[in-house]
N, C-alpha and C positions, 0 to 999 in steps of 0.2 A: 504493500499499501503507499501510496505517495502521502508524505505528510504534509501538513500545511506548516508548520514551523519545526526546523530541527536543529538542536542545540545541543552542542557536543565539547566537552571539557572545557567550559567558556570562562575565560579568566579577563578581569579590565583593571587596571592601576592608575589612580591619580596621585596627584601632588598635595602636601599636605600643607595648607596655607601658602600657597604658590600660584602664580597665575601663570598660563602660557603653556605651551606643548612640549612634548619632549624634542629634543635635538634631533638633527640628521643623523650624528652618531649613534645615538640611541635606537632610531628606528632602523638603521642598516645593521644593529648589532645583533639582532633577531631575537625569538623569544627567550628570556632569562627570568626562570622561576625566582628568584630571590629579589626581595624589594630592594631598591635603594636607598639610601638616606633620603627621607624627607616624602616616601612614596609609601601609600598604602594600598592592599587588594580591596575595592568594593565590592568584587565578584571573582569567586576562585572555586574551579572545579564544579562548574553547575552543567548538568546534561538531561534533558529531555526532549519528549518530542509532543506535538499537539496534531491531532487529526482534524482534516477538514468538519468544518461543522461541529467543533467541540467548542464549549465555551469554560475559559481558564480564567481563575481569579487567584492573583498574586497577593499574599499576605505576609505581613511584616512588621515592624518597628520602623519609626522614621531613621533613616542612615543604614538601612539594612540591604540595600542594592535594586529596590524595586522598580524605580523609576529607570536607573541605569540601565537595567536587564528591556524595559518595555524600548528605550532608545535604541539599545544594541539590535534588537528585532527589526525597529525602524528603519536602521540603517543611518540614523543620525551619528552615532558611535561606531568606532570598530574595536574589536576586543585586541587584545594584548597576546592573548592564548586561546586555544580553540576555535569553534568555529558557530556561527549562525547562517543557518539556510532557510529560507522563505521561498516558498513554491505559490507565487501569485502577488498582486498587487495588494498593498496595505493601505488603508485609510485612515490616518493618525490623528487621534483626538488626543494628542499630547501638546504642552506648553499651547494652549489653544487660540491663544490671539496672538501667535507669532507668524509671521510671514506677510502680513498686512502692511501696507505702505500708507502712512498717514497722511500725507497730502493729497491723496487720492480718494475719490467719493466710494460711496458703499456700491454704488453701481459697477465702477471701475474695479475695485477689489473683487467684487464676485466674480467678472470675467478673468482678471487675471489669475485669480489664486484658482478657481476651476480650471483654466487651460493648463497650469503648471502643473496639477494632478493630472493632467492628460485627458480631460474632459474637452471632446471635440466643441467647436464655436458654435454649432447646430442646436447641439444638446444643452449648452449652457444657455442658448436663447430660449429654447423650451421650457427649461426647468427655474429660470430666472424667477418668474413671480411666484411660484411655489417657495423657493429658497428665501424670497423676502417677506413672503407671509408667514413663513414658519419662525422667522427671526424678529417678525413685529416690529418691521421698520419700514413699513409703506410711505410714511411720512419723511423720511430720511435718507431718501435712496441718493439724492444728489448732494448729501451733506460731506466733508471732508471726512475719513473715516477718525484722526486724531480729534475730531470733536464730538465724538459719541462717549457716553458713560461706559463703566467698566461691564456693566450689565449687556450693553448692548453689542458690546465689542463681543463677548462670550457667546450671546444668541446668534451673531451672525457667524461667528466662525463653526460652532455646531451645526448651523442650519448648512453650510456648504459642505464640510467634510461628510455628514451624515447622508448627503446625495449623491457621493460617488459610490460607483458600483464596484468596488474594487470586494475581493472575497474575505480579506482578512480585516476585522474593525480593531483598533489598539487604542484603549481608552485609559485616561490616565487622570482620575480624580475631578474629570469634568462635572459629574452630575452633583459634586458638593457646592456648587456656583450656582448663581442666579436664585431667582425667586421661587416659590412652591409651585406655583402655576407652572412656568418655564420646566422645573425636573419634572413635573408629571409629564408634559410634551415629549421631553428627552426620553423618559421610561419608556413610553408608547412607541416611540421610534426606534429605539432598541430593541425592542421586544419584536417588532415589526422584523428589522433586519435579520435577526436571530431566526425568526418562523421562515425565513429565506433561505436560510442554510449557511449563513455566513458565520466565519470564524471568529469568536470573541476573544481576546489578550486582555483582562482587565485588572488594572491595580487601582485599590481602594482601601479605604480606611473604614468605610461604612458596611458593618455586618449586614446589615439589611438589604443594601444594592448588592452584595455580594451572594447572599442566598438566593435572592432574586433571579440573578442573570447569570450564574455559573454553577456548572455540575461538577467541576473538578478545580484545587487548589494545590498552589506551589507556596511551600513557608519557607521564606527566606530567612535566615539568621545569622547575622555576620558576615554577609554575603557568600554564603555558603546553602545549598537547597536542605533544609532540614526534614522535610516531609513532602511528599505528592501522594495525595489521597483524594477521597472525596472531599467536597468543599465544606459539609458538616464536620467531618472528623478533624481537616485543618483548622477550623476555626474553634474547634473544641481544644485542641491540643494548644493553640495559640491563646485560648484565653486561659487555659489553666497555667501556661506559661510566666503569664504576666499577669495575672490576679489571682495568683496564690493558691491556686487548686492545685 
């Protein structure tokens, strides 16, 4: 069977209290399993596969590597060791308001962002009214993006990305933002995508959301995969570890 996502012996390291990337010397030196001074492993020896249509929730405390893992799957980061293979396009709902241009209008940003994600121009035109209506921005179509409130920006970004027809949906805490009514719209839209057979890779601190959308859980602890089981079992273990159970 061809997996939607294949992760093997994955590792990535970052600098502590420093900015900037590794030098060319570091890059050409190849994989070195020892950390250099000032570096730490955000993820280490992580392996798992995700089947097409499966819904996976990633669980763990802050700083355990959850968002880093999501960015590796999205192709935003490259691993220092091991591999990530994604079979199919991804619709990334991560750092959700990134990628929009402040001086462009809402209309221009929808066309630009949808095009950059590979949506044909004719398809963007066909879906445009629906994107704006979902985002509740009918009165702001020709307003520069930089003048939108944070809530408006989130609604626009979710509306654009959730219209992409990619088979794999990557979600990082997007449902924690926005008002209650808009969150319910997001819930309904994700339910529709899952019913359509999409694969979901979901990072969240919301136990309610994880139980609603996910069948299986990955528990990350100190950058390593501590448990891979049903979402209920993973959440029970997580709660026991951190609530004195």
